[in-house]
C-alpha positions in Angstrom: 0.0 0.2 -0.4 2.9 2.3 0.8 4.5 1.6 -2.9 1.4 2.5 -3.9 0.7 5.6 -2.2 3.8 6.7 -3.4 3.4 6.3 -6.7 -0.4 8.0 -6.5 1.4 11.3 -4.9 4.5 11.1 -7.3 1.8 10.7 -10.2 -0.3 13.5 -9.3 2.9 16.1 -8.9 3.7 15.4 -12.0 -0.3 15.9 -13.4 0.2 19.0 -11.6 3.3 20.4 -13.1 2.4 19.0 -16.5 -0.9 21.2 -16.7 0.9 24.4 -14.9 3.7 24.0 -17.8 0.5 23.4 -20.3 -1.1 26.5 -19.0 2.2 28.5 -19.4 2.5 27.8 -22.8 -1.3 28.1 -24.0 -2.5 30.2 -21.4 -5.6 28.0 -21.5 -7.5 28.6 -18.3 -9.1 25.0 -17.7 -5.4 23.6 -17.4 -5.1 26.1 -14.1 -8.5 25.3 -12.8 -7.6 21.6 -13.1 -4.1 22.4 -11.2 -6.3 24.1 -8.4 -8.7 20.8 -8.1 -5.7 18.4 -8.4 -4.0 20.4 -5.4 -7.1 20.5 -3.2 -8.0 16.7 -4.0 -4.6 15.8 -2.9 -4.1 17.7 0.1 -7.7 16.0 1.1 -6.4 12.6 0.5 -2.9 13.5 2.4 -4.7 14.6 5.3 -6.8 11.3 5.1 -4.0 8.9 4.7 -1.8 10.7 7.8 -4.7 10.4 9.9 -4.1 14.1 11.1 -7.7 15.0 11.0 -8.1 18.8 10.4 -10.6 21.0 12.3 -14.1 20.7 10.8 -14.2 24.4 9.4 -11.3 23.7 7.3 -12.2 20.0 5.9 -15.2 21.5 5.0 -13.8 24.6 3.7 -11.2 22.5 1.3 -14.6 20.4 0.3 -16.0 23.5 -1.2 -12.7 24.8 -2.8 -12.5 21.4 -4.6 -16.5 21.8 -5.6 -15.8 25.3 -6.8 -12.6 24.2 -9.0 -14.8 21.5 -10.3 -17.4 24.1 -11.2 -15.1 26.6 -12.9 -13.0 23.6 -14.7 -16.1 22.1 -15.8 -17.7 25.5 -17.4 -14.3 26.6 -18.7 -13.5 23.1 -20.5 -17.0 22.4 -21.8 -17.1 26.3 -23.1 -20.5 26.7 -21.3 -19.8 30.5 -21.1 -19.6 30.7 -25.1 -21.9 28.1 -26.4 -24.5 27.0 -23.4 -25.9 30.0 -22.0 -28.8 28.5 -19.9 -26.4 25.5 -19.0 -23.6 28.1 -17.9 -26.2 29.9 -15.7 -27.5 26.4 -14.2 -23.8 25.6 -13.3 -23.8 29.1 -11.5 -26.6 28.6 -9.5 -25.3 25.2 -8.4 -21.8 26.7 -7.5 -23.8 29.6 -5.6 -26.0 26.7 -3.6 -22.8 25.1 -2.4 -21.2 28.4 -1.5 -24.6 29.0 0.5 -24.3 25.8 2.2 -21.0 26.3 3.4 -22.2 29.9 4.9 -24.8 27.9 6.7 -22.8 25.4 8.1 -20.2 28.0 9.5 -22.9 30.2 11.1 -24.9 27.2 12.3 -21.9 24.9 13.0 -23.7 22.1 11.3 -21.4 20.7 8.9 -22.6 17.3 8.5 -24.0 18.7 5.8 -21.1 18.0 3.6 -20.8 14.4 4.9 -22.7 13.3 2.2 -21.3 10.2 -0.3 -19.3 12.2 -3.0 -20.3 9.5 -5.9 -24.1 11.1 -5.6 -22.7 14.8 -5.3 -20.5 14.6 -8.4 -22.6 12.4 -10.6 -24.6 15.1 -12.3 -21.0 16.2 -14.0 -21.5 12.9 -16.0 -24.9 14.2 -17.3 -23.6 17.7 -18.2 -20.6 16.3 -20.1 -23.3 13.6 -22.2 -25.4 16.6 -22.8 -22.7 18.9 -24.3 -21.4 16.0 -26.0 -24.8 15.7 -27.8 -24.6 19.1 -29.0 -21.5 18.2 -31.2 -18.5 19.2 -28.9 -16.0 16.4 -29.2 -13.8 17.1 -26.3 -16.5 16.5 -23.9 -16.4 12.8 -24.8 -13.1 12.8 -22.8 -14.9 14.6 -20.0 -17.7 11.9 -19.7 -15.3 8.8 -19.9 -12.8 10.6 -17.3 -15.7 11.5 -14.5 -17.6 8.2 -15.4 -14.6 6.0 -14.3 -13.5 8.0 -11.4 -17.0 8.4 -9.9 -17.7 4.6 -10.6 -14.8 3.7 -8.6 -15.8 6.3 -6.2 -19.3 4.6 -6.0 -17.8 1.6 -4.8 -15.6 3.0 -2.4 -18.7 4.6 -1.0 -20.7 1.6 -0.4 -18.2 0.1 1.5 -17.9 2.9 3.4 -21.7 4.1 3.9 -23.4 0.9 3.6 -20.9 -1.7 5.1 -20.0 -3.6 1.8 -17.0 -5.7 1.9 -15.9 -5.7 -1.7 -12.5 -5.7 -1.7 -12.0 -2.8 1.1 -8.2 -3.1 1.0 -8.1 -1.4 -2.9 -8.2 2.2 -2.9 -11.0 2.4 -5.2 -11.0 6.3 -5.4 -7.3 6.7 -5.9 -7.0 4.5 -8.6 -10.0 6.5 -10.2 -8.5 9.6 -9.7 -5.6 8.6 -11.4 -7.1 7.1 -14.1 -9.4 10.3 -14.5 -6.6 12.9 -14.4 -4.8 11.1 -17.0 -7.4 11.3 -19.3 -8.7 14.8 -18.4 -4.9 16.2 -18.7 -5.2 14.6 -22.4 -8.5 16.2 -23.0 -7.2 19.6 -22.1 -4.1 19.1 -24.6 -7.1 18.3 -27.3 -9.1 21.4 -26.4 -6.4 23.6 -26.5 -5.0 21.9 -30.1 -8.6 22.7 -31.3 -8.7 26.3 -29.7 -5.1 26.9 -31.7 -6.3 25.4 -35.1 -9.3 27.5 -34.8 -7.5 30.7 -34.2 -5.3 29.8 -37.1 -7.9 29.3 -39.4 -9.9 32.9 -38.3 -6.3 34.2 -38.9 -6.4 33.2 -42.5 -10.0 34.0 -43.1 -9.2 37.3 -41.9 -6.5 37.9 -44.0 -8.6 36.6 -46.9 -11.3 39.1 -46.3 -8.6 42.2 -45.9 -7.5 40.9 -49.4 -11.1 41.1 -50.6 -11.1 44.8 -48.9 -8.3 45.9 -50.2 -9.1 44.6 -53.8 -12.3 46.2 -53.2 -10.5 49.8 -52.2 -8.7 49.4 -55.4 -11.2 49.2 -57.8 -12.8 52.1 -55.8 -9.8 53.9 -56.8 -9.4 53.2 -59.7 -13.4 54.0 -60.4 -12.6 57.6 -58.9 -9.3 57.7 -61.4 -11.0 57.1 -64.5 -14.5 58.5 -64.5 -13.7 61.7 -65.1 -10.8 60.7 -68.2 -14.0 58.5 -69.6 -16.2 61.5 -69.4 -13.9 63.7 -71.1 -13.2 61.0 -73.8 -17.2 60.6 -74.2 -17.5 64.4 -74.6 -15.0 64.5 -77.4 -16.3 61.6 -79.2 -19.8 63.4 -79.0 -18.4 67.0 -80.1 -16.4 64.9 -83.0 -19.8 63.2 -84.3 -21.5 66.5 -84.2 -18.8 68.0 -86.6 -18.5 65.1 -88.6 -22.6 65.2 -89.3 -22.2 68.9 -90.2 -19.5 68.5 -92.7 -19.0 64.8 -93.5 -22.9 63.8 -93.2 -22.2 60.9 -95.8 -19.3 59.1 -94.4 -21.2 56.3 -92.6 -18.0 54.5 -91.8 -17.0 57.2 -89.3 -20.1 58.1 -87.7 -20.4 54.1 -87.1 -17.0 53.9 -85.6 -17.6 56.8 -83.2 -20.9 55.2 -82.1 -19.4 52.0 -81.6 -16.6 54.2 -79.5 -19.3 55.8 -77.7 -20.9 52.1 -76.9 -17.5 50.6 -75.3 -17.0 53.9 -73.2 -20.5 53.2 -71.6 -19.7 49.5 -71.2 -16.2 50.3 -69.7 -17.9 52.9 -67.3 -20.5 50.3 -66.4 -18.1 47.5 -66.1 -16.2 49.6 -63.4 -19.4 50.6 -61.7 -20.5 47.1 -61.6 -17.1 46.1 -59.8 -17.2 48.7 -57.4 -20.7 47.8 -56.2 -19.9 44.0 -56.1 -17.0 44.8 -53.7 -18.8 47.6 -51.6 -19.5 46.7 -48.2 -23.4 46.1 -47.1 -24.1 48.3 -44.4 -27.3 46.7 -44.1 -29.9 44.0 -44.9 -32.4 45.0 -47.4 -34.9 42.6 -49.8 -33.7 42.0 -53.3 -34.6 39.5 -56.0 -32.2 36.5 -56.7 -32.3 37.4 -60.6 -30.7 41.0 -59.9 -28.0 39.0 -58.0 -27.3 36.6 -60.8 -27.3 39.5 -63.5 -24.7 41.4 -61.4 -22.3 38.4 -61.4 -23.0 37.9 -65.0 -21.8 41.4 -65.5 -18.8 40.8 -63.6 -17.8 37.2 -65.3 -19.7 37.2 -68.5 -16.8 38.6 -70.5 -14.3 36.2 -69.2 -16.4 33.2 -70.0 -17.2 34.4 -73.6 -13.0 34.9 -74.1 -12.8 31.3 -73.0 -15.8 30.0 -75.0 -18.1 28.9 -72.1 -21.8 28.8 -72.6 -23.5 30.8 -69.5 -27.6 30.1 -69.6 -29.7 31.3 -67.0 -33.2 29.3 -66.3 -35.3 31.7 -64.5 -38.1 29.5 -63.7 -39.6 31.1 -60.3 -37.6 34.2 -59.1 -37.6 34.9 -55.3 -36.7 37.5 -52.9 -34.2 37.3 -50.1 -33.8 39.7 -47.3 -30.1 39.8 -46.2 -27.1 41.0 -47.4 -27.1 41.2 -51.2 -23.3 41.8 -52.0 -22.6 38.7 -49.8 -24.9 36.3 -52.0 -23.1 37.9 -55.0 -19.9 36.5 -53.9 -21.4 33.1 -53.0 -22.8 32.9 -56.3 -19.6 34.1 -58.2 -17.2 31.9 -56.5 -19.4 28.9 -57.7 -19.4 30.3 -61.4 -15.7 30.9 -60.9 -14.9 27.5 -59.7 -16.8 25.6 -62.2 -15.2 28.0 -65.1 -11.8 26.8 -63.7 -12.7 23.2 -63.7 -14.0 23.3 -67.4 -10.8 25.0 -68.5 -8.5 22.6 -66.5 -10.5 19.5 -68.3 -10.7 20.8 -71.7 -14.1 20.2 -71.9 -15.6 20.6 -75.4 -19.3 22.7 -75.6 -18.5 23.8 -71.8 -21.6 25.1 -70.5 -22.3 26.4 -66.9 -26.0 26.7 -65.8 -27.7 28.8 -63.4 -31.3 27.5 -62.1 -33.3 30.2 -59.9 -36.5 28.0 -58.4 -38.4 29.2 -55.6 -36.2 28.9 -52.4 -33.1 27.5 -54.4 -30.6 28.1 -56.9 -28.5 25.7 -58.7 -25.1 26.3 -60.5 -24.2 23.6 -63.0 -21.5 22.5 -65.2 -20.9 19.8 -67.4 -17.3 19.4 -66.8 -18.1 15.7 -65.0 -18.6 15.1 -61.4 -16.3 15.6 -58.4 -13.5 12.9 -57.7 -14.9 10.4 -55.0 -11.8 11.2 -52.6 -12.4 14.9 -52.9 -16.3 15.4 -52.4 -16.2 14.7 -48.4 -13.8 17.5 -48.1 -14.5 20.4 -50.7 -16.3 22.4 -47.9 -13.8 22.2 -45.5 -11.3 25.3 -44.9 -8.1 25.2 -46.6 -9.0 22.2 -48.9 -8.4 22.8 -52.7 -7.7 20.7 -55.9 -5.8 23.7 -57.7 -2.2 24.3 -57.9 -0.4 25.1 -55.0 -0.1 28.7 -54.3 -3.1 29.4 -56.6 -6.1 29.4 -54.1 -6.1 29.5 -50.1 -9.2 26.9 -50.7 -11.2 29.1 -48.8 -13.8 29.9 -51.4 -16.7 26.8 -50.6 -15.7 26.8 -46.8 -16.5 30.9 -47.0 -19.4 30.3 -49.1 -20.8 27.5 -46.6 -20.4 29.9 -43.5 -22.1 33.2 -45.5 -25.1 31.1 -46.3 -25.6 29.4 -42.9 -24.7 32.7 -40.8 -26.7 35.3 -43.1 -29.3 33.4 -45.1 -30.1 30.4 -43.2 -29.4 28.6 -46.2 -27.6 25.4 -46.8 -25.4 24.4 -49.6 -25.0 21.2 -51.0 -23.2 19.4 -54.1 -24.9 16.8 -56.5 -22.5 15.0 -59.1 -23.1 12.1 -61.6 -20.6 11.1 -64.4 -21.3 14.3 -66.9 -22.0 17.2 -64.2 -21.8 18.5 -60.8 -24.2 20.9 -59.4 -24.1 23.1 -56.3 -27.3 23.6 -54.6 -27.9 26.8 -52.6 -31.2 26.0 -50.3 -33.3 28.9 -48.6 -35.2 27.7 -45.3 -38.7 28.8 -46.3 
């Protein structure tokens, strides 16, 4: 037994130092709270083994401090404050209740209120972890496993102590449960921290991508300002030349026609700059707009490139519908899908390449005839930083950002449907 106790205290020291070191590197608060929990529990175990009873007040105080650390560790590790507001409030109330019981016991001197089986008092932690895990928070499974093992062995110990069971009383079930639980929870903290680091890296790259888009928008806006006046002057010169020619050379149809075409080209250039400027302009407020207007704006942007690459672009407007949100963000999503379709058509050298955009009540479909997506790719196309393009030519954020925009601002989803001849990206709006 002495050998086991030596191993227990030595191992707990390693766990405490490990989590302190982990906190110093990552500043993850759950590591610090877990250190506090393990220190208090170790002090309690040491006090009981050394058979040097403390004053009841200090015993109950240490028990309450343990519960406080359990609460704050659980709140931080499970992310209750960020993701589960009501559950976080419930844990806060539970912590207030425990502290109120402590205050009552100090005032009245009735400390027996805390002389209860710890397995019963801590069992709700398993339910807490199960609930959070059911909501999709993966690290919570380690929390459930760790507390499940620790509390299960604590139940055996409590049965031996409170119910007079004689189930291998010489085995320190509680300490074994603590050893196993501490290993799992320490590992879980490192897993959670790794997820946080990856999320921060993803956010930073997304912010960089957004900053590049913003810079491009600012650049186009500057070009618009710089080109606007010269284009107007050239247009005025052409009008004056037209008037002069009609007065003096009215029979020269070639020159008059050439000037008219020049005027049309200038108007086209001016409208194109306006389209790019409006497209990249940040939406300040939500508004109601027709999907067909968004598609028309996208075609004004990408249409010339599609014509140059001999790609047919067909709009099948079956049932137009309106959306209340940020118009430019939906434009960015559709433009990204059209450009992706163009890239794959050019990459595969498809003859009679065609992109079809279908507008029908509650959904938009962007379809190309470049063949299906590779089977080993289709499960990852909406993940961040995944790209099938040449290394360095794409960040792999297009479809990921599109999915985020649709989910956050349009209450819509995006799915990919494919067969041997075509691939379709369907945007489905919730009615």
